[in-house]
C-alpha positions as CSV (number, residue, x, y, z in Angstrom):
1,X,30.7,-78.1,104.5
2,X,32.5,-79.2,107.7
3,X,34.4,-75.9,108.3
4,X,31.3,-73.6,108.1
5,X,29.4,-76.0,110.4
6,X,32.2,-75.9,113.0
7,X,32.5,-72.2,112.8
8,X,28.8,-71.8,113.2
9,X,28.0,-74.3,116.0
10,X,31.3,-74.9,117.9
11,X,32.8,-71.5,118.0
12,X,31.9,-68.2,119.7
13,X,30.0,-65.6,117.6
14,X,32.9,-63.3,116.8
15,X,35.1,-66.2,115.7
16,X,32.3,-67.4,113.5
17,X,31.8,-64.0,112.0
18,X,35.6,-63.6,111.1
19,X,36.0,-67.2,110.1
20,X,32.9,-67.3,107.6
21,X,34.1,-64.0,106.3
22,X,37.5,-65.4,105.6
23,X,36.0,-68.4,103.8
24,X,33.7,-66.1,101.8
25,X,36.6,-63.9,100.7
26,X,38.7,-66.8,99.6
27,X,35.8,-68.3,97.7
28,X,35.0,-64.9,96.0
29,X,38.7,-64.4,95.2
30,X,38.9,-67.7,93.4
31,X,35.6,-67.2,91.6
32,X,36.3,-63.7,90.3
33,X,39.9,-64.6,89.3
34,X,38.5,-67.6,87.3
35,X,36.0,-65.3,85.4
36,X,38.6,-62.6,84.8
37,X,41.2,-65.0,83.4
38,X,38.5,-66.8,81.1
39,X,37.4,-63.4,79.8
40,X,41.0,-62.2,79.2
41,X,41.8,-65.4,77.3
42,X,38.8,-65.2,75.3
43,X,39.5,-61.5,74.3
44,X,43.1,-62.1,73.6
45,X,43.5,-65.6,72.2
46,X,40.1,-66.0,70.4
47,X,38.7,-62.5,69.5
48,X,41.9,-60.5,68.8
49,X,44.3,-63.2,67.4
50,X,41.6,-65.1,65.4
51,X,39.1,-62.5,64.2
52,X,40.3,-58.8,64.9
53,X,44.1,-58.6,64.8
54,X,43.9,-54.9,64.5
55,X,41.7,-54.4,67.4
56,X,42.7,-51.6,69.7
57,X,43.3,-51.9,73.4
58,X,40.0,-50.0,74.2
59,X,38.1,-52.5,72.0
60,X,39.8,-55.6,73.8
61,X,38.8,-54.0,77.2
62,X,35.1,-53.7,76.1
63,X,35.2,-57.4,74.9
64,X,36.5,-58.4,78.4
65,X,33.8,-56.5,80.1
66,X,31.1,-58.1,78.0
67,X,32.5,-61.6,78.3
68,X,32.8,-61.2,82.1
69,X,29.0,-60.7,82.3
70,X,28.5,-63.6,79.9
71,X,30.7,-66.0,81.8
72,X,29.3,-64.9,85.1
73,X,25.8,-65.5,84.0
74,X,26.9,-69.0,82.6
75,X,28.5,-69.8,85.9
76,X,25.4,-68.6,87.9
77,X,23.1,-70.7,85.8
78,X,25.4,-73.8,86.3
79,X,25.5,-73.3,90.0
80,X,21.7,-73.0,90.2
81,X,21.1,-76.1,88.0
82,X,23.7,-78.2,89.7
83,X,22.5,-80.3,92.7
84,X,25.8,-80.2,94.6
85,X,29.3,-78.9,94.7
86,X,30.6,-82.4,93.7
87,X,28.4,-82.1,90.6
88,X,30.1,-78.9,89.6
89,X,33.5,-80.5,90.1
90,X,32.4,-83.5,88.2
91,X,31.3,-81.3,85.3
92,X,34.5,-79.4,85.3
93,X,36.6,-82.5,85.2
94,X,34.3,-83.8,82.5
95,X,35.0,-80.8,80.3
96,X,38.7,-81.0,80.8
97,X,38.8,-84.7,79.8
98,X,36.6,-84.2,76.7
99,X,37.7,-80.8,75.4
100,X,41.1,-79.8,76.8
101,X,42.9,-83.2,77.0
102,X,42.7,-84.1,73.2
103,X,43.9,-80.5,72.4
104,X,46.8,-81.0,74.8
105,X,47.7,-84.2,73.2
106,X,47.7,-82.7,69.7
107,X,49.8,-79.7,70.7
108,X,52.5,-81.8,72.5
109,X,52.8,-85.0,70.4
110,X,51.1,-84.4,67.0
111,X,53.0,-82.3,64.5
112,X,51.1,-80.2,62.0
113,X,47.9,-79.5,64.0
114,X,46.6,-76.0,63.6
115,X,43.7,-73.8,64.6
116,X,41.1,-75.2,62.1
117,X,41.5,-78.8,63.6
118,X,41.4,-77.3,67.1
119,X,38.1,-75.5,66.6
120,X,36.5,-78.5,64.8
121,X,37.6,-80.8,67.6
122,X,36.2,-78.4,70.2
123,X,32.8,-78.4,68.4
124,X,32.5,-82.1,67.8
125,X,33.4,-82.9,71.4
126,X,31.0,-80.4,72.9
127,X,28.2,-81.6,70.6
128,X,28.7,-85.3,71.4
129,X,28.9,-84.5,75.1
130,X,25.9,-82.4,75.3
131,X,23.7,-84.6,73.2
132,X,24.6,-87.5,75.5
133,X,22.8,-85.9,78.3
134,X,23.7,-84.7,81.8
135,X,21.7,-85.5,84.9
136,X,23.4,-82.8,87.0
137,X,22.2,-80.1,84.6
138,X,18.8,-81.8,83.8
139,X,19.8,-82.3,80.2
140,X,17.9,-85.0,78.4
141,X,20.0,-87.1,76.0
142,X,19.3,-86.6,72.3
143,X,21.4,-89.6,71.2
144,X,20.7,-92.9,72.7
145,X,23.9,-95.0,72.7
146,X,23.9,-98.8,73.0
147,X,23.1,-99.8,76.5
148,X,20.8,-97.0,77.2
149,X,18.8,-97.8,80.4
150,X,15.3,-96.4,79.9
151,X,14.2,-97.0,83.5
152,X,17.1,-95.3,85.2
153,X,17.8,-92.8,82.3
154,X,21.5,-93.8,82.3
155,X,23.9,-94.0,79.4
156,X,25.9,-97.1,80.0
157,X,27.9,-96.7,76.9
158,X,31.2,-94.7,77.5
159,X,30.1,-91.9,75.3
160,X,32.3,-89.4,77.0
161,X,35.4,-91.4,76.0
162,X,33.9,-91.5,72.5
163,X,33.5,-87.8,72.4
164,X,37.1,-87.4,73.6
165,X,38.5,-89.6,70.9
166,X,36.2,-88.0,68.2
167,X,37.6,-84.6,69.2
168,X,41.1,-86.0,69.1
169,X,40.9,-87.6,65.7
170,X,38.8,-84.7,64.2
171,X,41.5,-82.3,65.4
172,X,44.2,-84.3,63.5
173,X,42.0,-84.9,60.4
174,X,40.8,-81.3,59.9
175,X,44.3,-79.9,60.5
176,X,45.9,-82.0,57.8
177,X,43.0,-81.5,55.5
178,X,43.3,-77.7,55.8
179,X,47.0,-77.8,55.5
180,X,46.7,-79.9,52.3
181,X,44.0,-77.7,50.7
182,X,46.1,-74.5,51.3
183,X,49.6,-75.8,50.4
184,X,48.3,-77.6,47.2
185,X,46.6,-74.2,46.1
186,X,43.2,-76.0,46.1
187,X,42.0,-73.0,48.3
188,X,43.5,-69.6,47.8
189,X,45.4,-68.0,50.6
190,X,42.6,-65.4,51.2
191,X,40.4,-68.1,52.7
192,X,42.9,-68.7,55.4
193,X,41.0,-66.3,57.7
194,X,42.5,-67.8,60.9
195,X,46.2,-67.4,59.6
196,X,46.9,-70.9,60.6
197,X,48.4,-72.4,57.5
198,X,49.5,-69.7,55.1
199,X,52.4,-67.6,56.3
200,X,51.6,-64.1,57.1
201,X,52.8,-61.8,54.4
202,X,53.6,-58.2,55.0
203,X,51.4,-55.7,53.4
204,X,54.3,-53.6,52.0
205,X,57.7,-54.7,50.9
206,X,60.5,-53.3,53.1
207,X,63.3,-51.4,51.3
208,X,66.5,-53.4,51.7
209,X,68.4,-50.0,52.4
210,X,66.1,-49.3,55.3
211,X,67.4,-50.7,58.6
212,X,64.6,-49.6,60.9
213,X,60.9,-49.6,60.0
214,X,58.0,-49.5,62.4
215,X,60.3,-49.9,65.3
216,X,61.5,-53.3,64.2
217,X,65.1,-54.1,63.2
218,X,65.4,-56.5,60.3
219,X,68.8,-58.4,60.9
220,X,69.0,-59.9,57.4
221,X,68.9,-56.4,55.8
222,X,72.1,-55.2,57.6
223,X,75.2,-54.6,55.6
224,X,77.7,-57.5,55.7
225,X,80.2,-57.6,58.5
226,X,83.8,-58.3,57.8
227,X,86.3,-59.3,60.5
228,X,89.3,-57.0,61.2
229,X,92.4,-57.5,63.3
230,X,92.8,-55.1,66.0
231,X,94.1,-54.6,69.5
232,X,90.7,-53.9,71.1
233,X,87.8,-56.2,71.4
234,X,85.4,-53.5,70.3
235,X,87.0,-53.2,66.9
236,X,87.1,-57.0,66.2
237,X,84.1,-56.7,63.8
238,X,83.3,-53.5,62.0
239,X,80.8,-52.6,59.4
240,X,82.3,-52.5,56.0
241,X,79.9,-49.9,54.6
242,X,79.9,-47.8,57.8
243,X,83.7,-47.4,57.9
244,X,84.6,-47.5,54.1
245,X,85.2,-43.8,54.2
246,X,87.4,-43.9,57.2
247,X,89.5,-46.7,55.9
248,X,90.1,-44.7,52.5
249,X,91.4,-41.7,54.4
250,X,95.1,-40.8,54.1
251,X,95.7,-40.8,57.9
252,X,94.3,-44.3,58.3
253,X,96.4,-45.6,55.3
254,X,99.6,-44.1,56.8
255,X,98.8,-45.6,60.1
256,X,98.4,-49.1,58.6
257,X,101.6,-48.8,56.7
258,X,103.5,-47.9,60.0
């Protein structure tokens, strides 16, 4: 708040006008970039990859437009409910610690975690965090942990760390449970709706004689390559099937004999 006060009371009017305009432009740029990036990540990483792999570009654009309004409304509600800018920063750091931090640990250091564990960890972490209450958002606690101060309405128990650890271990446990259920055939592959455990199978078998299908080149379907001795680098390796007719021609045989 120091810069706006200085621009308003200690600077001429025209400097205050341009200075406050520059500050407002910077704030709006950061705000709309955050909302756009959040909607893009939701449309791509959650909606398309998890639920609608066959979604068209037009459908993804419409999902982005809808989520922009949803996230914008949520951000506006949080700004109106929060008592200070520090409170908003505190809440954002809180969410990073409880939700994102355990997911980052699992991705970097825990082998075998998958989408099912990540979703379960998100849900458990958010539920435990919200039920613990939040004074900045005027949320009353639903779970009263040991050390609850009734007079000051304060949770003295470190329930946020508990929510973070619960999210972390839930991610690991659900991931390995889902992996075991699908790999042991306890659950059929069709129930892997997130494609997180069972390998994705192609809907049609590719003919081994076809080298190019749907604009994708399958390298393991190529004909075997045999080395040949030659004077030029370009003829060091040649395709046996492609040049079998040329090798069997009389001119080539006579040239090799010479």
